[in-house]
N, C-alpha and C positions, 0 to 999 in steps of 0.2 A: 766463284766466291769461296773464301776460306773463313772458317770460324775458329777462333782461338779461345780456349777456356783454361784459365790458370787455376791452380789449387796448391794447397800445402802451406799457405800462410798461417800465421797464428801469433801467439804471445810466447816469448822465450826470454830467459834471463841472459844478461850480458855474458859473453863467453860461450854461449850455447850455439847450436846448429839447427838449421832447417833446410829442407830440400823442397824447392818449388818445382811444380810440373806445369807444362803447357801442352794441352792436347789439341791437335789440329785436325780439322776435317779436310777433305779434299785429297785427290790423288797426286797432286803435284807438290806436296809438302817437301818431298826429298830434294827438290830442286831449289828451294828457297834458302836464302840466308836468314837466320833467325837471331833476334836480339832480345835482350832483357833491359828494361828501363825501370826507373823508380821515380816517384814523386812524393815528397814530404809536404806537409801542410805549409802553405805560403811560399813554396818554392817551385821553380820550374822543373819539368820532367827532365831527368838526367840519364845519360847512358850508363849502363852497368857492364854488359858483356854482349858479345856477338859470336856466332859460330857459322862456319861455311856449310854449304849443302851437304858435304861429305862428312863433316865433323873433323876434318883434318887441319883446319885453321881456326884459331880463336883469337879474340882480342878483348882486353879488359880495361876498364877505367883504372886510374892509379889508386883510387880510393878503395878498390876491392881486390886488386891484384894480390895474389898469394893467399887470399882468404876464401874467395868464391871460385867455383868451377862450373863452367857451362858445358853441357854435353847434349847429345841427341840420339834418339833411336828411331831411325827412319822406318823401320818395320812396324813400329808402334805409333808413328806420326806424333812423336812427343819430344819436346825439348825440356831439359832440366836445368836448374840452377841450385847447386849445392853451396850452401852458405855456412861457413865456419867462423869461429871467433867473432861472433856478432857483437856489435856495440850499439848503444842507444842511437848513435848517428845513422845507423842503418834502418831505423824506423821509417817506413814509407809504404805507399801502395806500389806494388811491383806489377809491371805489365810485360807481357811478351808481345812481340811484333814479328811480322813476316815481310820479307823483301822479295818480291817476285823476280827482280833482276839478278839476284844472286851476287851482289857486290862482295868483294873481299871484306872480311870482317874488319880489317884495319881502317877501312873508310866508311864503315856502316855505323858510325857512332852518333849520327844526328837523327832526330826523329823524322826529319824530312827524308823521304825515300822509302819509308816503310809503308806498305800498302794495306796491311791488316793489323788490327790491334785487338787484344783481349780486353776483358772488363776489369782486370786487375785483382790482386789479392793482397790483403793487408798483412804487413809484417810489423810487429811491435816488439821492441827489445827493451826490457826493463833493466834499470841499473841496480 
């Protein structure tokens, strides 16, 4: 069993930045593909970014490409999401997720296939 705990959310003005963290328990974290998703009120959960077990491969949704950066530190069992140039459209609850099978990030954009989820952290961007 793996537990994921997100942190770093909050209120920020448009154009600002936030860095989210996701701390994972368990010794096998370093073998998992990790993803970030978000869900705005009244909308479905959507893919944001994914990273391979080694950190050598990443994949982003078109809506965040060039603004967000996913990274990981396997020694700390933590995955990060650096979010820059935030806009009100980025307002959502952000979730991290772990995929035990270690799929390549480019095919890890669906919620299906992730085995573990965090509880989410709220990000609110004011205009």
